mmCIF file of the N, C-alpha and C atoms, coordinates in Angstrom:
data_MODEL
# 
_entry.id   MODEL 
# 
loop_
_atom_site.group_PDB 
_atom_site.id 
_atom_site.type_symbol 
_atom_site.label_atom_id 
_atom_site.label_alt_id 
_atom_site.label_comp_id 
_atom_site.label_asym_id 
_atom_site.label_entity_id 
_atom_site.label_seq_id 
_atom_site.pdbx_PDB_ins_code 
_atom_site.Cartn_x 
_atom_site.Cartn_y 
_atom_site.Cartn_z 
_atom_site.occupancy 
_atom_site.B_iso_or_equiv 
_atom_site.pdbx_formal_charge 
_atom_site.auth_seq_id 
_atom_site.auth_comp_id 
_atom_site.auth_asym_id 
_atom_site.auth_atom_id 
_atom_site.pdbx_PDB_model_num 
ATOM 1   N N  . MET A 1 1  ? 21.848  10.346  10.489  1.00 0.00 ? 1  MET A N  1 
ATOM 2   C CA . MET A 1 1  ? 21.340  9.250   9.715   1.00 0.00 ? 1  MET A CA 1 
ATOM 3   C C  . MET A 1 1  ? 20.089  9.720   8.976   1.00 0.00 ? 1  MET A C  1 
ATOM 4   N N  . ALA A 1 2  ? 20.026  9.484   7.674   1.00 0.00 ? 2  ALA A N  1 
ATOM 5   C CA . ALA A 1 2  ? 18.892  9.898   6.865   1.00 0.00 ? 2  ALA A CA 1 
ATOM 6   C C  . ALA A 1 2  ? 18.095  8.678   6.410   1.00 0.00 ? 2  ALA A C  1 
ATOM 7   N N  . PHE A 1 3  ? 16.801  8.825   6.399   1.00 0.00 ? 3  PHE A N  1 
ATOM 8   C CA . PHE A 1 3  ? 15.924  7.764   5.926   1.00 0.00 ? 3  PHE A CA 1 
ATOM 9   C C  . PHE A 1 3  ? 15.249  8.232   4.655   1.00 0.00 ? 3  PHE A C  1 
ATOM 10  N N  . GLN A 1 4  ? 15.087  7.313   3.720   1.00 0.00 ? 4  GLN A N  1 
ATOM 11  C CA . GLN A 1 4  ? 14.407  7.640   2.472   1.00 0.00 ? 4  GLN A CA 1 
ATOM 12  C C  . GLN A 1 4  ? 13.246  6.672   2.280   1.00 0.00 ? 4  GLN A C  1 
ATOM 13  N N  . LEU A 1 5  ? 12.071  7.231   2.129   1.00 0.00 ? 5  LEU A N  1 
ATOM 14  C CA . LEU A 1 5  ? 10.884  6.411   1.896   1.00 0.00 ? 5  LEU A CA 1 
ATOM 15  C C  . LEU A 1 5  ? 10.785  6.116   0.408   1.00 0.00 ? 5  LEU A C  1 
ATOM 16  N N  . LYS A 1 6  ? 10.461  4.870   0.049   1.00 0.00 ? 6  LYS A N  1 
ATOM 17  C CA . LYS A 1 6  ? 10.362  4.477   -1.353  1.00 0.00 ? 6  LYS A CA 1 
ATOM 18  C C  . LYS A 1 6  ? 9.085   3.692   -1.592  1.00 0.00 ? 6  LYS A C  1 
ATOM 19  N N  . VAL A 1 7  ? 8.504   3.925   -2.747  1.00 0.00 ? 7  VAL A N  1 
ATOM 20  C CA . VAL A 1 7  ? 7.378   3.121   -3.219  1.00 0.00 ? 7  VAL A CA 1 
ATOM 21  C C  . VAL A 1 7  ? 7.946   2.181   -4.271  1.00 0.00 ? 7  VAL A C  1 
ATOM 22  N N  . THR A 1 8  ? 7.969   0.893   -3.956  1.00 0.00 ? 8  THR A N  1 
ATOM 23  C CA . THR A 1 8  ? 8.554   -0.075  -4.885  1.00 0.00 ? 8  THR A CA 1 
ATOM 24  C C  . THR A 1 8  ? 7.535   -1.070  -5.424  1.00 0.00 ? 8  THR A C  1 
ATOM 25  N N  . ILE A 1 9  ? 6.244   -0.826  -5.188  1.00 0.00 ? 9  ILE A N  1 
ATOM 26  C CA . ILE A 1 9  ? 5.220   -1.692  -5.761  1.00 0.00 ? 9  ILE A CA 1 
ATOM 27  C C  . ILE A 1 9  ? 4.678   -1.058  -7.032  1.00 0.00 ? 9  ILE A C  1 
ATOM 28  N N  . THR A 1 10 ? 4.126   -1.904  -7.899  1.00 0.00 ? 10 THR A N  1 
ATOM 29  C CA . THR A 1 10 ? 3.518   -1.456  -9.154  1.00 0.00 ? 10 THR A CA 1 
ATOM 30  C C  . THR A 1 10 ? 2.219   -2.235  -9.352  1.00 0.00 ? 10 THR A C  1 
ATOM 31  N N  . PRO A 1 11 ? 1.429   -1.868  -10.349 1.00 0.00 ? 11 PRO A N  1 
ATOM 32  C CA . PRO A 1 11 ? 0.221   -2.653  -10.624 1.00 0.00 ? 11 PRO A CA 1 
ATOM 33  C C  . PRO A 1 11 ? 0.522   -4.126  -10.917 1.00 0.00 ? 11 PRO A C  1 
ATOM 34  N N  . ALA A 1 12 ? 1.739   -4.442  -11.319 1.00 0.00 ? 12 ALA A N  1 
ATOM 35  C CA . ALA A 1 12 ? 2.113   -5.841  -11.571 1.00 0.00 ? 12 ALA A CA 1 
ATOM 36  C C  . ALA A 1 12 ? 2.135   -6.663  -10.284 1.00 0.00 ? 12 ALA A C  1 
ATOM 37  N N  . ASP A 1 13 ? 2.112   -6.007  -9.121  1.00 0.00 ? 13 ASP A N  1 
ATOM 38  C CA . ASP A 1 13 ? 2.138   -6.704  -7.835  1.00 0.00 ? 13 ASP A CA 1 
ATOM 39  C C  . ASP A 1 13 ? 0.749   -7.091  -7.328  1.00 0.00 ? 13 ASP A C  1 
ATOM 40  N N  . VAL A 1 14 ? -0.291  -6.856  -8.106  1.00 0.00 ? 14 VAL A N  1 
ATOM 41  C CA . VAL A 1 14 ? -1.635  -7.290  -7.698  1.00 0.00 ? 14 VAL A CA 1 
ATOM 42  C C  . VAL A 1 14 ? -1.596  -8.786  -7.419  1.00 0.00 ? 14 VAL A C  1 
ATOM 43  N N  . GLY A 1 15 ? -2.166  -9.179  -6.268  1.00 0.00 ? 15 GLY A N  1 
ATOM 44  C CA . GLY A 1 15 ? -2.178  -10.571 -5.846  1.00 0.00 ? 15 GLY A CA 1 
ATOM 45  C C  . GLY A 1 15 ? -1.083  -10.895 -4.836  1.00 0.00 ? 15 GLY A C  1 
ATOM 46  N N  . ARG A 1 16 ? -0.164  -9.959  -4.639  1.00 0.00 ? 16 ARG A N  1 
ATOM 47  C CA . ARG A 1 16 ? 0.933   -10.181 -3.688  1.00 0.00 ? 16 ARG A CA 1 
ATOM 48  C C  . ARG A 1 16 ? 0.650   -9.466  -2.378  1.00 0.00 ? 16 ARG A C  1 
ATOM 49  N N  . ARG A 1 17 ? 1.298   -9.936  -1.312  1.00 0.00 ? 17 ARG A N  1 
ATOM 50  C CA . ARG A 1 17 ? 1.177   -9.298  0.007   1.00 0.00 ? 17 ARG A CA 1 
ATOM 51  C C  . ARG A 1 17 ? 2.092   -8.083  0.045   1.00 0.00 ? 17 ARG A C  1 
ATOM 52  N N  . VAL A 1 18 ? 1.531   -6.951  0.471   1.00 0.00 ? 18 VAL A N  1 
ATOM 53  C CA . VAL A 1 18 ? 2.275   -5.692  0.477   1.00 0.00 ? 18 VAL A CA 1 
ATOM 54  C C  . VAL A 1 18 ? 2.093   -4.967  1.807   1.00 0.00 ? 18 VAL A C  1 
ATOM 55  N N  . THR A 1 19 ? 2.992   -4.036  2.048   1.00 0.00 ? 19 THR A N  1 
ATOM 56  C CA . THR A 1 19 ? 2.819   -3.082  3.133   1.00 0.00 ? 19 THR A CA 1 
ATOM 57  C C  . THR A 1 19 ? 2.905   -1.694  2.524   1.00 0.00 ? 19 THR A C  1 
ATOM 58  N N  . VAL A 1 20 ? 1.973   -0.834  2.922   1.00 0.00 ? 20 VAL A N  1 
ATOM 59  C CA . VAL A 1 20 ? 1.898   0.516   2.367   1.00 0.00 ? 20 VAL A CA 1 
ATOM 60  C C  . VAL A 1 20 ? 1.783   1.521   3.497   1.00 0.00 ? 20 VAL A C  1 
ATOM 61  N N  . ARG A 1 21 ? 2.615   2.537   3.470   1.00 0.00 ? 21 ARG A N  1 
ATOM 62  C CA . ARG A 1 21 ? 2.507   3.660   4.403   1.00 0.00 ? 21 ARG A CA 1 
ATOM 63  C C  . ARG A 1 21 ? 1.865   4.810   3.627   1.00 0.00 ? 21 ARG A C  1 
ATOM 64  N N  . ARG A 1 22 ? 0.741   5.280   4.175   1.00 0.00 ? 22 ARG A N  1 
ATOM 65  C CA . ARG A 1 22 ? -0.006  6.350   3.525   1.00 0.00 ? 22 ARG A CA 1 
ATOM 66  C C  . ARG A 1 22 ? 0.126   7.640   4.322   1.00 0.00 ? 22 ARG A C  1 
ATOM 67  N N  . ALA A 1 23 ? 0.280   8.753   3.616   1.00 0.00 ? 23 ALA A N  1 
ATOM 68  C CA . ALA A 1 23 ? 0.321   10.077  4.248   1.00 0.00 ? 23 ALA A CA 1 
ATOM 69  C C  . ALA A 1 23 ? -1.089  10.653  4.186   1.00 0.00 ? 23 ALA A C  1 
ATOM 70  N N  . LEU A 1 24 ? -1.752  10.675  5.339   1.00 0.00 ? 24 LEU A N  1 
ATOM 71  C CA . LEU A 1 24 ? -3.127  11.161  5.431   1.00 0.00 ? 24 LEU A CA 1 
ATOM 72  C C  . LEU A 1 24 ? -3.155  12.440  6.263   1.00 0.00 ? 24 LEU A C  1 
ATOM 73  N N  . PRO A 1 25 ? -4.232  13.214  6.202   1.00 0.00 ? 25 PRO A N  1 
ATOM 74  C CA . PRO A 1 25 ? -4.292  14.461  6.976   1.00 0.00 ? 25 PRO A CA 1 
ATOM 75  C C  . PRO A 1 25 ? -4.044  14.256  8.475   1.00 0.00 ? 25 PRO A C  1 
ATOM 76  N N  . GLU A 1 26 ? -4.447  13.100  9.016   1.00 0.00 ? 26 GLU A N  1 
ATOM 77  C CA . GLU A 1 26 ? -4.258  12.840  10.447  1.00 0.00 ? 26 GLU A CA 1 
ATOM 78  C C  . GLU A 1 26 ? -2.888  12.231  10.757  1.00 0.00 ? 26 GLU A C  1 
ATOM 79  N N  . GLY A 1 27 ? -2.064  12.032  9.736   1.00 0.00 ? 27 GLY A N  1 
ATOM 80  C CA . GLY A 1 27 ? -0.722  11.488  9.928   1.00 0.00 ? 27 GLY A CA 1 
ATOM 81  C C  . GLY A 1 27 ? -0.501  10.255  9.064   1.00 0.00 ? 27 GLY A C  1 
ATOM 82  N N  . PHE A 1 28 ? 0.616   9.589   9.277   1.00 0.00 ? 28 PHE A N  1 
ATOM 83  C CA . PHE A 1 28 ? 0.933   8.385   8.522   1.00 0.00 ? 28 PHE A CA 1 
ATOM 84  C C  . PHE A 1 28 ? 0.127   7.205   9.052   1.00 0.00 ? 28 PHE A C  1 
ATOM 85  N N  . ARG A 1 29 ? -0.363  6.394   8.125   1.00 0.00 ? 29 ARG A N  1 
ATOM 86  C CA . ARG A 1 29 ? -1.102  5.181   8.468   1.00 0.00 ? 29 ARG A CA 1 
ATOM 87  C C  . ARG A 1 29 ? -0.566  4.047   7.611   1.00 0.00 ? 29 ARG A C  1 
ATOM 88  N N  . ASP A 1 30 ? -0.406  2.875   8.215   1.00 0.00 ? 30 ASP A N  1 
ATOM 89  C CA . ASP A 1 30 ? 0.101   1.713   7.499   1.00 0.00 ? 30 ASP A CA 1 
ATOM 90  C C  . ASP A 1 30 ? -1.016  0.714   7.271   1.00 0.00 ? 30 ASP A C  1 
ATOM 91  N N  . VAL A 1 31 ? -0.922  0.000   6.154   1.00 0.00 ? 31 VAL A N  1 
ATOM 92  C CA . VAL A 1 31 ? -1.832  -1.106  5.874   1.00 0.00 ? 31 VAL A CA 1 
ATOM 93  C C  . VAL A 1 31 ? -0.990  -2.243  5.302   1.00 0.00 ? 31 VAL A C  1 
ATOM 94  N N  . VAL A 1 32 ? -1.268  -3.455  5.799   1.00 0.00 ? 32 VAL A N  1 
ATOM 95  C CA . VAL A 1 32 ? -0.583  -4.659  5.326   1.00 0.00 ? 32 VAL A CA 1 
ATOM 96  C C  . VAL A 1 32 ? -1.653  -5.634  4.873   1.00 0.00 ? 32 VAL A C  1 
ATOM 97  N N  . GLY A 1 33 ? -1.478  -6.171  3.685   1.00 0.00 ? 33 GLY A N  1 
ATOM 98  C CA . GLY A 1 33 ? -2.433  -7.136  3.171   1.00 0.00 ? 33 GLY A CA 1 
ATOM 99  C C  . GLY A 1 33 ? -2.153  -7.469  1.725   1.00 0.00 ? 33 GLY A C  1 
ATOM 100 N N  . VAL A 1 34 ? -3.114  -8.100  1.082   1.00 0.00 ? 34 VAL A N  1 
ATOM 101 C CA . VAL A 1 34 ? -2.973  -8.495  -0.312  1.00 0.00 ? 34 VAL A CA 1 
ATOM 102 C C  . VAL A 1 34 ? -3.472  -7.357  -1.202  1.00 0.00 ? 34 VAL A C  1 
ATOM 103 N N  . LEU A 1 35 ? -2.626  -6.960  -2.128  1.00 0.00 ? 35 LEU A N  1 
ATOM 104 C CA . LEU A 1 35 ? -3.012  -5.937  -3.100  1.00 0.00 ? 35 LEU A CA 1 
ATOM 105 C C  . LEU A 1 35 ? -3.992  -6.586  -4.076  1.00 0.00 ? 35 LEU A C  1 
ATOM 106 N N  . GLU A 1 36 ? -5.256  -6.230  -3.950  1.00 0.00 ? 36 GLU A N  1 
ATOM 107 C CA . GLU A 1 36 ? -6.294  -6.857  -4.773  1.00 0.00 ? 36 GLU A CA 1 
ATOM 108 C C  . GLU A 1 36 ? -6.505  -6.150  -6.099  1.00 0.00 ? 36 GLU A C  1 
ATOM 109 N N  . ALA A 1 37 ? -6.284  -4.829  -6.128  1.00 0.00 ? 37 ALA A N  1 
ATOM 110 C CA . ALA A 1 37 ? -6.486  -4.088  -7.373  1.00 0.00 ? 37 ALA A CA 1 
ATOM 111 C C  . ALA A 1 37 ? -5.693  -2.792  -7.342  1.00 0.00 ? 37 ALA A C  1 
ATOM 112 N N  . TRP A 1 38 ? -5.331  -2.350  -8.542  1.00 0.00 ? 38 TRP A N  1 
ATOM 113 C CA . TRP A 1 38 ? -4.709  -1.027  -8.730  1.00 0.00 ? 38 TRP A CA 1 
ATOM 114 C C  . TRP A 1 38 ? -5.177  -0.552  -10.093 1.00 0.00 ? 38 TRP A C  1 
ATOM 115 N N  . GLU A 1 39 ? -6.259  0.208   -10.075 1.00 0.00 ? 39 GLU A N  1 
ATOM 116 C CA . GLU A 1 39 ? -6.883  0.645   -11.315 1.00 0.00 ? 39 GLU A CA 1 
ATOM 117 C C  . GLU A 1 39 ? -7.229  2.121   -11.240 1.00 0.00 ? 39 GLU A C  1 
ATOM 118 N N  . ASN A 1 40 ? -6.924  2.838   -12.309 1.00 0.00 ? 40 ASN A N  1 
ATOM 119 C CA . ASN A 1 40 ? -7.257  4.266   -12.423 1.00 0.00 ? 40 ASN A CA 1 
ATOM 120 C C  . ASN A 1 40 ? -6.778  5.066   -11.213 1.00 0.00 ? 40 ASN A C  1 
ATOM 121 N N  . GLY A 1 41 ? -5.581  4.724   -10.710 1.00 0.00 ? 41 GLY A N  1 
ATOM 122 C CA . GLY A 1 41 ? -4.999  5.467   -9.600  1.00 0.00 ? 41 GLY A CA 1 
ATOM 123 C C  . GLY A 1 41 ? -5.554  5.112   -8.228  1.00 0.00 ? 41 GLY A C  1 
ATOM 124 N N  . LEU A 1 42 ? -6.371  4.068   -8.132  1.00 0.00 ? 42 LEU A N  1 
ATOM 125 C CA . LEU A 1 42 ? -6.958  3.649   -6.861  1.00 0.00 ? 42 LEU A CA 1 
ATOM 126 C C  . LEU A 1 42 ? -6.469  2.246   -6.512  1.00 0.00 ? 42 LEU A C  1 
ATOM 127 N N  . LEU A 1 43 ? -5.940  2.085   -5.294  1.00 0.00 ? 43 LEU A N  1 
ATOM 128 C CA . LEU A 1 43 ? -5.471  0.789   -4.826  1.00 0.00 ? 43 LEU A CA 1 
ATOM 129 C C  . LEU A 1 43 ? -6.468  0.199   -3.844  1.00 0.00 ? 43 LEU A C  1 
ATOM 130 N N  . SER A 1 44 ? -6.562  -1.132  -3.844  1.00 0.00 ? 44 SER A N  1 
ATOM 131 C CA . SER A 1 44 ? -7.387  -1.869  -2.892  1.00 0.00 ? 44 SER A CA 1 
ATOM 132 C C  . SER A 1 44 ? -6.516  -2.929  -2.240  1.00 0.00 ? 44 SER A C  1 
ATOM 133 N N  . VAL A 1 45 ? -6.421  -2.875  -0.896  1.00 0.00 ? 45 VAL A N  1 
ATOM 134 C CA . VAL A 1 45 ? -5.624  -3.831  -0.140  1.00 0.00 ? 45 VAL A CA 1 
ATOM 135 C C  . VAL A 1 45 ? -6.548  -4.545  0.842   1.00 0.00 ? 45 VAL A C  1 
ATOM 136 N N  . ARG A 1 46 ? -6.546  -5.891  0.784   1.00 0.00 ? 46 ARG A N  1 
ATOM 137 C CA . ARG A 1 46 ? -7.372  -6.708  1.678   1.00 0.00 ? 46 ARG A CA 1 
ATOM 138 C C  . ARG A 1 46 ? -6.528  -7.114  2.881   1.00 0.00 ? 46 ARG A C  1 
ATOM 139 N N  . LYS A 1 47 ? -6.918  -6.626  4.071   1.00 0.00 ? 47 LYS A N  1 
ATOM 140 C CA . LYS A 1 47 ? -6.206  -6.961  5.299   1.00 0.00 ? 47 LYS A CA 1 
ATOM 141 C C  . LYS A 1 47 ? -6.539  -8.377  5.737   1.00 0.00 ? 47 LYS A C  1 
ATOM 142 N N  . ARG A 1 48 ? -5.755  -8.910  6.641   1.00 0.00 ? 48 ARG A N  1 
ATOM 143 C CA . ARG A 1 48 ? -5.916  -10.279 7.147   1.00 0.00 ? 48 ARG A CA 1 
ATOM 144 C C  . ARG A 1 48 ? -7.311  -10.510 7.727   1.00 0.00 ? 48 ARG A C  1 
ATOM 145 N N  . ASP A 1 49 ? -7.890  -9.476  8.345   1.00 0.00 ? 49 ASP A N  1 
ATOM 146 C CA . ASP A 1 49 ? -9.224  -9.634  8.948   1.00 0.00 ? 49 ASP A CA 1 
ATOM 147 C C  . ASP A 1 49 ? -10.355 -9.524  7.925   1.00 0.00 ? 49 ASP A C  1 
ATOM 148 N N  . GLY A 1 50 ? -9.999  -9.373  6.654   1.00 0.00 ? 50 GLY A N  1 
ATOM 149 C CA . GLY A 1 50 ? -10.989 -9.303  5.586   1.00 0.00 ? 50 GLY A CA 1 
ATOM 150 C C  . GLY A 1 50 ? -11.389 -7.900  5.189   1.00 0.00 ? 50 GLY A C  1 
ATOM 151 N N  . THR A 1 51 ? -10.972 -6.908  5.959   1.00 0.00 ? 51 THR A N  1 
ATOM 152 C CA . THR A 1 51 ? -11.298 -5.521  5.655   1.00 0.00 ? 51 THR A CA 1 
ATOM 153 C C  . THR A 1 51 ? -10.617 -5.091  4.359   1.00 0.00 ? 51 THR A C  1 
ATOM 154 N N  . LEU A 1 52 ? -11.349 -4.404  3.498   1.00 0.00 ? 52 LEU A N  1 
ATOM 155 C CA . LEU A 1 52 ? -10.786 -3.865  2.262   1.00 0.00 ? 52 LEU A CA 1 
ATOM 156 C C  . LEU A 1 52 ? -10.485 -2.390  2.474   1.00 0.00 ? 52 LEU A C  1 
ATOM 157 N N  . VAL A 1 53 ? -9.233  -2.007  2.256   1.00 0.00 ? 53 VAL A N  1 
ATOM 158 C CA . VAL A 1 53 ? -8.811  -0.622  2.395   1.00 0.00 ? 53 VAL A CA 1 
ATOM 159 C C  . VAL A 1 53 ? -8.541  -0.076  0.999   1.00 0.00 ? 53 VAL A C  1 
ATOM 160 N N  . GLU A 1 54 ? -9.233  0.996   0.620   1.00 0.00 ? 54 GLU A N  1 
ATOM 161 C CA . GLU A 1 54 ? -9.047  1.615   -0.691  1.00 0.00 ? 54 GLU A CA 1 
ATOM 162 C C  . GLU A 1 54 ? -8.498  3.019   -0.510  1.00 0.00 ? 54 GLU A C  1 
ATOM 163 N N  . PHE A 1 55 ? -7.558  3.398   -1.367  1.00 0.00 ? 55 PHE A N  1 
ATOM 164 C CA . PHE A 1 55 ? -6.946  4.715   -1.270  1.00 0.00 ? 55 PHE A CA 1 
ATOM 165 C C  . PHE A 1 55 ? -6.315  5.088   -2.608  1.00 0.00 ? 55 PHE A C  1 
ATOM 166 N N  . PRO A 1 56 ? -6.175  6.401   -2.865  1.00 0.00 ? 56 PRO A N  1 
ATOM 167 C CA . PRO A 1 56 ? -5.548  6.843   -4.112  1.00 0.00 ? 56 PRO A CA 1 
ATOM 168 C C  . PRO A 1 56 ? -4.033  6.673   -4.047  1.00 0.00 ? 56 PRO A C  1 
ATOM 169 N N  . GLU A 1 57 ? -3.433  6.385   -5.193  1.00 0.00 ? 57 GLU A N  1 
ATOM 170 C CA . GLU A 1 57 ? -1.994  6.144   -5.227  1.00 0.00 ? 57 GLU A CA 1 
ATOM 171 C C  . GLU A 1 57 ? -1.174  7.356   -4.799  1.00 0.00 ? 57 GLU A C  1 
ATOM 172 N N  . ASN A 1 58 ? -1.728  8.545   -4.905  1.00 0.00 ? 58 ASN A N  1 
ATOM 173 C CA . ASN A 1 58 ? -0.951  9.741   -4.567  1.00 0.00 ? 58 ASN A CA 1 
ATOM 174 C C  . ASN A 1 58 ? -0.745  9.947   -3.080  1.00 0.00 ? 58 ASN A C  1 
ATOM 175 N N  . VAL A 1 59 ? -1.352  9.115   -2.214  1.00 0.00 ? 59 VAL A N  1 
ATOM 176 C CA . VAL A 1 59 ? -1.106  9.237   -0.776  1.00 0.00 ? 59 VAL A CA 1 
ATOM 177 C C  . VAL A 1 59 ? -0.031  8.259   -0.288  1.00 0.00 ? 59 VAL A C  1 
ATOM 178 N N  . MET A 1 60 ? 0.507   7.413   -1.194  1.00 0.00 ? 60 MET A N  1 
ATOM 179 C CA . MET A 1 60 ? 1.534   6.476   -0.777  1.00 0.00 ? 60 MET A CA 1 
ATOM 180 C C  . MET A 1 60 ? 2.843   7.211   -0.483  1.00 0.00 ? 60 MET A C  1 
ATOM 181 N N  . ALA A 1 61 ? 3.357   7.000   0.714   1.00 0.00 ? 61 ALA A N  1 
ATOM 182 C CA . ALA A 1 61 ? 4.665   7.568   1.083   1.00 0.00 ? 61 ALA A CA 1 
ATOM 183 C C  . ALA A 1 61 ? 5.744   6.509   0.949   1.00 0.00 ? 61 ALA A C  1 
ATOM 184 N N  . ALA A 1 62 ? 5.391   5.252   1.185   1.00 0.00 ? 62 ALA A N  1 
ATOM 185 C CA . ALA A 1 62 ? 6.310   4.133   1.060   1.00 0.00 ? 62 ALA A CA 1 
ATOM 186 C C  . ALA A 1 62 ? 5.487   2.872   0.849   1.00 0.00 ? 62 ALA A C  1 
ATOM 187 N N  . ALA A 1 63 ? 6.047   1.924   0.105   1.00 0.00 ? 63 ALA A N  1 
ATOM 188 C CA . ALA A 1 63 ? 5.338   0.659   -0.123  1.00 0.00 ? 63 ALA A CA 1 
ATOM 189 C C  . ALA A 1 63 ? 6.315   -0.372  -0.647  1.00 0.00 ? 63 ALA A C  1 
ATOM 190 N N  . LYS A 1 64 ? 6.091   -1.634  -0.235  1.00 0.00 ? 64 LYS A N  1 
ATOM 191 C CA . LYS A 1 64 ? 6.922   -2.710  -0.729  1.00 0.00 ? 64 LYS A CA 1 
ATOM 192 C C  . LYS A 1 64 ? 6.173   -4.029  -0.636  1.00 0.00 ? 64 LYS A C  1 
ATOM 193 N N  . VAL A 1 65 ? 6.644   -5.006  -1.406  1.00 0.00 ? 65 VAL A N  1 
ATOM 194 C CA . VAL A 1 65 ? 6.127   -6.356  -1.317  1.00 0.00 ? 65 VAL A CA 1 
ATOM 195 C C  . VAL A 1 65 ? 6.699   -6.978  -0.044  1.00 0.00 ? 65 VAL A C  1 
ATOM 196 N N  . VAL A 1 66 ? 5.841   -7.706  0.693   1.00 0.00 ? 66 VAL A N  1 
ATOM 197 C CA . VAL A 1 66 ? 6.270   -8.386  1.910   1.00 0.00 ? 66 VAL A CA 1 
ATOM 198 C C  . VAL A 1 66 ? 6.684   -9.808  1.534   1.00 0.00 ? 66 VAL A C  1 
ATOM 199 N N  . PRO A 1 67 ? 7.930   -10.179 1.824   1.00 0.00 ? 67 PRO A N  1 
ATOM 200 C CA . PRO A 1 67 ? 8.369   -11.536 1.476   1.00 0.00 ? 67 PRO A CA 1 
ATOM 201 C C  . PRO A 1 67 ? 7.633   -12.601 2.300   1.00 0.00 ? 67 PRO A C  1 
ATOM 202 N N  . GLY A 1 68 ? 7.502   -13.772 1.689   1.00 0.00 ? 68 GLY A N  1 
ATOM 203 C CA . GLY A 1 68 ? 6.963   -14.918 2.397   1.00 0.00 ? 68 GLY A CA 1 
ATOM 204 C C  . GLY A 1 68 ? 5.507   -14.994 2.331   1.00 0.00 ? 68 GLY A C  1 
# 
C-alpha cells in the first residue's frame, strides 16, 4: 500500500481551518488551526489555544482544508 502526501491548500484558503504537516529537521510536525496569512512564501496558522505558528511554504509535506 502506497501513501501520497498532497498539499491542497492555497493562499485563497486564508480564513479557513486547515491542517498542515511540516517536514522539519527534527521530523514531521502537524499544526491545525485557522490559516491567517500566506504572504511572500510564509504561512501563519492560529491554533485553537491562540498560538500563532509561522513557517515557510517549502516545509509543507501535506496540507488540506478541514471540513466543518
